[in-house]
C-alpha positions as a printed NumPy array, in Angstrom:
array([[  0.   ,   0.   ,   0.   ],
       [  2.855,   2.377,   0.825],
       [  4.413,   1.636,  -2.582],
       [  1.176,   2.613,  -4.296],
       [  1.014,   5.944,  -2.448],
       [  4.642,   6.603,  -3.254],
       [  4.069,   5.889,  -6.968],
       [  0.953,   8.057,  -7.007],
       [  2.859,  10.928,  -5.392],
       [  5.642,  10.546,  -7.925],
       [  3.079,  10.637, -10.771],
       [  1.509,  13.812,  -9.415],
       [  4.947,  15.434,  -9.166],
       [  5.699,  14.557, -12.797],
       [  2.309,  15.933, -13.946],
       [  2.86 ,  19.217, -12.062],
       [  6.408,  19.568, -13.448],
       [  5.219,  18.891, -17.027],
       [  2.353,  21.366, -16.717],
       [  4.727,  24.063, -15.412],
       [  7.064,  23.388, -18.361],
       [  4.169,  23.86 , -20.843],
       [  3.004,  27.049, -19.113],
       [  6.55 ,  28.435, -19.076],
       [  6.992,  27.774, -22.812],
       [  3.648,  29.43 , -23.676],
       [  4.405,  32.454, -21.43 ],
       [  7.79 ,  32.996, -23.066],
       [  6.114,  32.903, -26.511],
       [  2.976,  35.015, -26.014],
       [  3.387,  37.128, -22.881],
       [  7.124,  37.784, -22.675],
       [  7.655,  41.594, -22.195],
       [  3.911,  42.402, -22.573],
       [  2.795,  45.945, -23.477],
       [ -0.68 ,  47.254, -22.522],
       [ -2.111,  49.929, -24.857],
       [ -5.211,  52.096, -25.113],
       [ -7.017,  52.402, -28.43 ],
       [ -7.251,  56.198, -28.746],
       [ -7.647,  56.352, -32.494],
       [ -4.293,  55.254, -33.833],
       [ -0.676,  56.279, -33.359],
       [  0.827,  59.186, -35.329],
       [  4.364,  58.441, -36.461],
       [  7.047,  60.848, -35.344],
       [  8.661,  62.806, -38.195],
       [ 12.425,  62.907, -37.814],
       [ 14.046,  66.332, -37.573],
       [ 16.484,  67.089, -40.386],
       [ 19.771,  68.731, -39.433],
       [ 20.463,  72.31 , -40.531],
       [ 22.888,  72.61 , -43.418],
       [ 26.121,  74.345, -42.416],
       [ 27.586,  77.331, -44.245],
       [ 29.906,  75.637, -46.708],
       [ 32.566,  77.52 , -48.67 ],
       [ 32.564,  77.632, -52.438],
       [ 28.78 ,  77.364, -52.954],
       [ 28.009,  80.921, -53.993],
       [ 25.841,  79.758, -56.916],
       [ 23.131,  78.654, -54.438],
       [ 22.958,  81.981, -52.59 ],
       [ 20.015,  84.275, -53.453],
       [ 19.98 ,  87.922, -54.468],
       [ 17.092,  90.247, -55.235],
       [ 16.248,  93.891, -55.769],
       [ 13.534,  95.243, -53.459],
       [ 10.788,  96.128, -54.214],
       [ 10.13 ,  93.97 , -57.272],
       [  7.816,  96.508, -58.971],
       [  7.017, 100.174, -58.52 ],
       [  5.061, 102.972, -60.177],
       [  7.127, 106.135, -60.54 ],
       [  5.691, 109.429, -61.762],
       [  7.531, 111.157, -64.597],
       [ 10.543, 113.179, -63.368],
       [ 10.154, 111.694, -59.877],
       [ 12.563, 109.452, -57.938],
       [ 12.277, 106.095, -56.209],
       [ 14.711, 104.349, -53.836],
       [ 15.672, 100.703, -54.431],
       [ 17.612,  98.33 , -52.178],
       [ 19.56 ,  95.142, -52.874],
       [ 19.4  ,  92.099, -50.58 ],
       [ 21.453,  88.895, -50.596],
       [ 20.954,  85.745, -48.489],
       [ 23.266,  82.805, -47.809],
       [ 22.263,  79.125, -47.827],
       [ 20.614,  79.362, -44.403],
       [ 18.528,  82.381, -45.451],
       [ 20.657,  84.799, -43.417],
       [ 21.324,  88.242, -44.954],
       [ 24.759,  88.748, -46.46 ],
       [ 26.354,  91.923, -45.166],
       [ 28.877,  94.09 , -46.943],
       [ 27.428,  93.766, -50.47 ],
       [ 28.98 ,  95.892, -53.186],
       [ 26.176,  96.762, -55.619],
       [ 26.453,  97.92 , -59.213],
       [ 23.312,  99.559, -60.64 ],
       [ 22.254, 100.141, -64.231],
       [ 19.065, 101.27 , -66.019],
       [ 17.815, 101.243, -69.582],
       [ 16.908, 104.349, -71.565],
       [ 14.091, 106.301, -69.94 ],
       [ 15.553, 106.629, -66.477],
       [ 18.795, 106.832, -64.544],
       [ 19.914, 105.305, -61.258],
       [ 22.716, 106.34 , -58.902],
       [ 25.225, 104.127, -57.113],
       [ 23.072, 104.367, -53.98 ],
       [ 20.01 , 102.835, -55.687],
       [ 18.068, 106.077, -56.28 ],
       [ 16.157, 105.79 , -59.556],
       [ 14.99 , 108.937, -61.395],
       [ 12.27 , 108.516, -64.034],
       [ 12.539, 110.161, -67.419],
       [ 10.148, 112.491, -69.213],
       [  8.477, 109.853, -71.41 ],
       [  6.038, 107.337, -69.893],
       [  7.052, 103.743, -70.511],
       [  8.768, 100.723, -69.017],
       [ 12.275, 100.983, -67.578],
       [ 14.381,  98.023, -66.449],
       [ 16.686,  98.522, -63.471],
       [ 19.371,  95.921, -62.766],
       [ 21.387,  95.444, -59.574],
       [ 24.377,  93.117, -59.233],
       [ 25.746,  92.514, -55.731],
       [ 29.019,  90.809, -54.801],
       [ 30.905,  90.092, -51.6  ],
       [ 34.36 ,  88.589, -51.158],
       [ 34.655,  85.549, -48.912],
       [ 33.014,  82.168, -48.582],
       [ 29.5  ,  83.526, -49.14 ],
       [ 29.363,  85.401, -52.43 ],
       [ 26.179,  86.689, -54.014],
       [ 26.676,  87.331, -57.707],
       [ 23.179,  86.753, -59.11 ],
       [ 21.881,  89.752, -61.041],
       [ 18.229,  90.695, -60.52 ],
       [ 16.137,  93.093, -62.545],
       [ 13.119,  95.233, -61.764],
       [ 10.563,  96.815, -64.044],
       [  9.612, 100.391, -63.183],
       [  6.457, 101.738, -64.806],
       [  6.504, 105.455, -65.476],
       [  2.772, 105.929, -64.974],
       [  1.199, 108.329, -67.458],
       [ -2.068, 108.413, -65.486],
       [ -0.254, 109.348, -62.29 ],
       [  1.613, 112.023, -64.207],
       [ -1.675, 113.414, -65.489],
       [ -3.104, 113.421, -61.963],
       [ -0.066, 115.287, -60.702],
       [ -0.55 , 117.838, -63.468],
       [ -4.238, 118.191, -62.566],
       [ -3.39 , 118.804, -58.918],
       [ -0.827, 121.408, -59.936],
       [ -3.435, 123.088, -62.15 ],
       [ -5.932, 123.074, -59.273],
       [ -3.386, 124.755, -57.029],
       [ -2.662, 127.342, -59.718],
       [ -6.382, 128.005, -60.159],
       [ -6.875, 128.356, -56.419],
       [ -3.942, 130.74 , -56.195],
       [ -5.358, 132.774, -59.071],
       [ -8.805, 132.894, -57.436],
       [ -7.265, 133.902, -54.132],
       [ -5.306, 136.655, -55.844],
       [ -8.446, 137.854, -57.6  ],
       [-10.343, 137.822, -54.324],
       [ -7.587, 139.841, -52.708],
       [ -7.757, 142.422, -55.481],
       [-11.581, 142.559, -55.45 ],
       [-13.584, 144.255, -52.701],
       [-13.81 , 141.937, -49.66 ],
       [-17.037, 139.932, -49.2  ],
       [-18.641, 140.096, -45.787],
       [-20.205, 136.852, -44.515],
       [-22.567, 137.327, -41.579],
       [-21.703, 135.334, -38.461],
       [-24.648, 133.198, -37.207],
       [-25.776, 133.559, -33.603],
       [-23.435, 131.462, -31.476],
       [-21.563, 130.431, -34.645],
       [-18.264, 131.207, -36.347],
       [-16.905, 132.003, -39.833],
       [-13.464, 131.233, -41.234],
       [-11.627, 130.71 , -44.51 ],
       [ -9.508, 127.895, -45.902],
       [ -7.268, 127.488, -48.939],
       [ -4.743, 124.937, -50.303],
       [ -1.273, 124.895, -48.808],
       [ -2.074, 125.627, -45.163],
       [ -3.824, 123.929, -42.256],
       [ -7.104, 125.647, -41.332],
       [ -8.99 , 125.379, -38.033],
       [-12.419, 126.714, -37.129],
       [-13.633, 126.505, -33.517],
       [-17.045, 127.286, -32.07 ],
       [-17.176, 130.226, -29.636],
       [-17.817, 127.801, -26.748],
       [-15.045, 125.432, -28.014],
       [-17.537, 122.549, -28.109],
       [-16.961, 121.892, -31.855],
       [-13.707, 122.179, -33.823],
       [-13.142, 121.648, -37.559],
       [ -9.591, 120.872, -38.769],
       [ -8.775, 120.983, -42.505],
       [ -5.377, 119.58 , -43.672],
       [ -3.266, 121.635, -46.068],
       [ -3.839, 119.299, -49.031],
       [ -7.614, 118.858, -48.489],
       [ -9.069, 122.133, -49.924],
       [-10.017, 122.024, -53.632],
       [ -9.825, 125.848, -53.636],
       [-10.393, 128.908, -51.47 ],
       [-13.714, 129.063, -49.578],
       [-15.525, 130.388, -46.519],
       [-16.434, 127.955, -43.72 ],
       [-19.531, 128.711, -41.626],
       [-20.384, 126.963, -38.345],
       [-23.892, 127.353, -36.899],
       [-25.245, 125.612, -33.762],
       [-28.644, 123.908, -34.045],
       [-31.205, 122.226, -31.78 ],
       [-33.046, 118.924, -31.797],
       [-36.148, 120.697, -33.083],
       [-34.297, 121.844, -36.213],
       [-32.98 , 118.338, -36.991],
       [-34.035, 117.27 , -40.514],
       [-35.121, 113.774, -39.341],
       [-35.58 , 111.748, -36.156],
       [-32.671, 109.581, -35.002],
       [-32.331, 106.1  , -36.541],
       [-33.507, 103.018, -34.678],
       [-31.37 , 102.158, -31.66 ],
       [-30.026, 105.729, -31.266],
       [-31.102, 108.773, -29.264],
       [-30.229, 112.44 , -29.773],
       [-27.697, 113.957, -27.446],
       [-27.476, 117.67 , -26.716],
       [-25.121, 118.618, -29.581],
       [-26.5  , 119.573, -33.014],
       [-24.783, 121.829, -35.538],
       [-24.516, 122.652, -39.232],
       [-21.364, 123.438, -41.239],
       [-21.626, 125.101, -44.654],
       [-19.151, 126.05 , -47.386],
       [-19.417, 129.369, -49.297],
       [-17.33 , 130.482, -52.243],
       [-15.404, 133.75 , -52.147],
       [-18.434, 135.634, -53.422],
       [-20.576, 134.404, -50.52 ],
       [-22.605, 131.919, -52.575],
       [-23.352, 128.484, -51.064],
       [-21.066, 125.672, -52.297],
       [-22.663, 122.765, -50.416],
       [-21.504, 120.184, -52.993],
       [-17.83 , 120.902, -52.272],
       [-15.83 , 117.683, -51.795],
       [-12.493, 117.833, -50.015],
       [ -9.482, 116.123, -51.579],
       [ -8.655, 114.564, -48.185],
       [-10.917, 113.87 , -45.175],
       [-11.261, 116.678, -42.656],
       [-11.692, 116.105, -38.901],
       [-14.661, 117.182, -36.779],
       [-14.141, 117.1  , -33.002],
       [-17.032, 117.412, -30.525],
       [-16.81 , 117.72 , -26.738],
       [-19.515, 115.57 , -25.181],
       [-21.606, 116.64 , -22.184],
       [-23.512, 114.792, -19.455],
       [-26.635, 115.025, -21.609],
       [-24.754, 113.289, -24.458],
       [-23.577, 110.548, -22.083],
       [-27.127, 110.082, -20.827],
       [-28.193, 109.226, -24.373],
       [-25.422, 106.578, -24.456],
       [-26.217, 105.057, -21.03 ],
       [-23.113, 106.737, -19.608],
       [-20.698, 104.963, -21.978],
       [-18.659, 107.355, -24.204],
       [-17.71 , 104.48 , -26.511],
       [-21.363, 104.351, -27.609],
       [-21.388, 107.986, -28.786],
       [-21.518, 108.28 , -32.597],
       [-21.395, 111.425, -34.752],
       [-24.059, 111.299, -37.482],
       [-24.171, 113.321, -40.713],
       [-27.446, 113.919, -42.519],
       [-27.34 , 112.882, -46.191],
       [-29.714, 115.142, -48.116],
       [-29.635, 112.841, -51.174],
       [-30.822, 109.733, -49.307],
       [-32.64 , 111.826, -46.685],
       [-31.216, 109.719, -43.877],
       [-28.695, 109.929, -41.064],
       [-25.303, 108.376, -41.866],
       [-23.212, 107.161, -38.871],
       [-19.551, 108.172, -39.04 ],
       [-16.653, 106.076, -37.669],
       [-16.184, 107.803, -34.306],
       [-13.303, 107.663, -31.838],
       [-13.346, 109.051, -28.303],
       [-10.858, 110.453, -25.792],
       [-11.917, 110.264, -22.146],
       [ -9.082, 112.576, -21.036],
       [-10.413, 115.509, -23.086],
       [-14.027, 114.207, -23.203],
       [-14.003, 114.565, -26.979],
       [-15.196, 112.426, -29.884],
       [-13.714, 112.662, -33.402],
       [-14.907, 111.75 , -36.912],
       [-13.709, 112.415, -40.477],
       [-15.789, 113.505, -43.484],
       [-15.259, 114.612, -47.083],
       [-18.44 , 116.724, -47.353],
       [-20.221, 118.979, -44.876],
       [-23.867, 119.015, -43.809],
       [-26.063, 118.866, -40.671],
       [-24.416, 116.932, -37.805],
       [-25.744, 115.473, -34.551],
       [-24.119, 113.595, -31.691],
       [-26.191, 110.511, -30.84 ],
       [-25.946, 107.796, -28.225],
       [-26.568, 104.113, -28.731],
       [-28.396, 102.467, -25.829],
       [-26.946,  99.397, -24.144],
       [-28.47 ,  96.15 , -25.444],
       [-30.788,  94.386, -22.949],
       [-29.228,  91.726, -20.76 ],
       [-30.265,  88.3  , -22.077],
       [-32.514,  86.294, -19.734],
       [-30.968,  82.906, -18.909],
       [-32.97 ,  79.91 , -20.072],
       [-34.781,  78.109, -17.214],
       [-33.326,  74.788, -16.112],
       [-35.624,  71.836, -16.701],
       [-36.894,  70.167, -13.5  ],
       [-37.742,  66.466, -13.534],
       [-41.191,  65.615, -12.137],
       [-42.005,  62.375, -10.288],
       [-42.766,  59.575, -12.708],
       [-41.052,  61.314, -15.645],
       [-38.328,  59.293, -17.307],
       [-34.818,  60.645, -17.161],
       [-33.811,  62.125, -20.55 ],
       [-31.333,  60.094, -22.505],
       [-27.895,  61.731, -22.266],
       [-26.289,  62.877, -25.448],
       [-23.505,  60.822, -26.865],
       [-20.139,  61.919, -25.571],
       [-16.667,  61.2  , -26.864],
       [-15.899,  57.51 , -27.565],
       [-14.658,  55.488, -24.613],
       [-11.081,  54.258, -24.864],
       [-10.789,  50.479, -25.42 ],
       [ -8.115,  48.401, -23.768],
       [ -6.016,  46.45 , -26.241],
       [ -4.877,  42.826, -25.525],
       [ -1.236,  42.284, -24.622],
       [  1.087,  42.235, -27.589],
       [  3.452,  39.288, -28.143],
       [  6.836,  39.45 , -26.489],
       [  9.735,  41.043, -28.218],
       [ 11.95 ,  37.927, -27.576],
       [ 10.592,  34.336, -27.992],
       [ 12.364,  30.92 , -27.859],
       [ 13.056,  29.059, -31.078],
       [ 10.655,  26.415, -32.406],
       [ 13.185,  23.618, -31.72 ],
       [ 13.436,  24.497, -28.017],
       [  9.643,  24.745, -27.722],
       [  9.123,  21.289, -29.298],
       [ 11.812,  19.811, -27.055],
       [ 10.107,  21.147, -23.912],
       [  6.728,  19.777, -24.978],
       [  8.18 ,  16.303, -25.808],
       [  9.996,  16.243, -22.442],
       [  6.742,  17.062, -20.613],
       [  4.822,  14.261, -22.359],
       [  7.665,  11.749, -21.685],
       [  7.585,  12.636, -17.968],
       [  3.82 ,  12.157, -17.79 ],
       [  3.993,   8.791, -19.685],
       [  6.831,   7.542, -17.458],
       [  4.831,   8.409, -14.326],
       [  1.775,   6.565, -15.636],
       [  3.839,   3.466, -16.464],
       [  5.491,   3.472, -13.031],
       [  2.102,   3.78 , -11.313],
       [  0.697,   0.806, -13.305],
       [  3.685,  -1.425, -12.413],
       [  3.339,  -0.503,  -8.747],
       [ -0.342,  -1.548,  -8.722],
       [  0.45 ,  -4.921, -10.347],
       [  3.182,  -5.722,  -7.845]])
């Protein structure tokens, strides 16, 4: 009986050892060095970073050179400045360039890159060639086409003629008996002409008109007259309310005749000092004050781009024609009412939640990076089966004896 127990114990030991051998061989094949991943939509490969090319000597043919700017419109008998830029292989500017300039017939260019257009409109080619001694040499020639603009030349001539006409009219007005323009009650009268900056201020300094030197198309009178809300040509547009400032600015020629269709060559600036009544129309916010000009053609108020200065309590706008003006305030928009939150009642099913982002999925372990050879695996399996068979045979012989 003791021999049978001993044989049975030996058999069990062989079975356990064989099973451990099989498990060890499978573990080394499938789960050696496992890696646990999360499926988050795929893996983006990493792009390798390329090294920066060094500055190599003797490669001047790859350096870049250019004339800047590449194109330009130059009025007849006017000048334009050109520059020459060279870069090495890394895109870094090359310093110390020696530039040689040349131009075709129709214009001339100095050694400093100053091009002077000729008298005849046409196309002129300017060429610059830059060189530098040393490892980095920029020898590529670049050309530029300069258009001598006939239209621009004609515009320049027209401006010159306008100035000459204005000067002639001013001289004639000086020689003729002076025209007296009546000053409106609480208003002001001034004059403006090309070549000088003109400023007209209201007696109370609440409104100021500034005309640049190049804006006047000729010599004229400027008349400022304060107005009231009652005299406004139309009610304020939707969303706006009148402030306390209303005024009208008119243009008269040197004979005192109205020239309301006068258009300035450049925008002029109108500055208005705002009061507490103006701020009240804008809910106390000066950024919501807007100067409006009445357009008699469309018979409507036109809002002007308005800037404000809280230090001087002044708003500014620019116009090219004059008319009736009013300072208006834009009310603050109403505060939106928050939407009520839904309350679930007893017996009411809970609403289905909206689909959120996809849930990450765990991936199974990946095979090991190092696995035993097929010969070793087969040898371990054969050894395990031999051990089990030997144990069974030994147990059978023990029972028979």
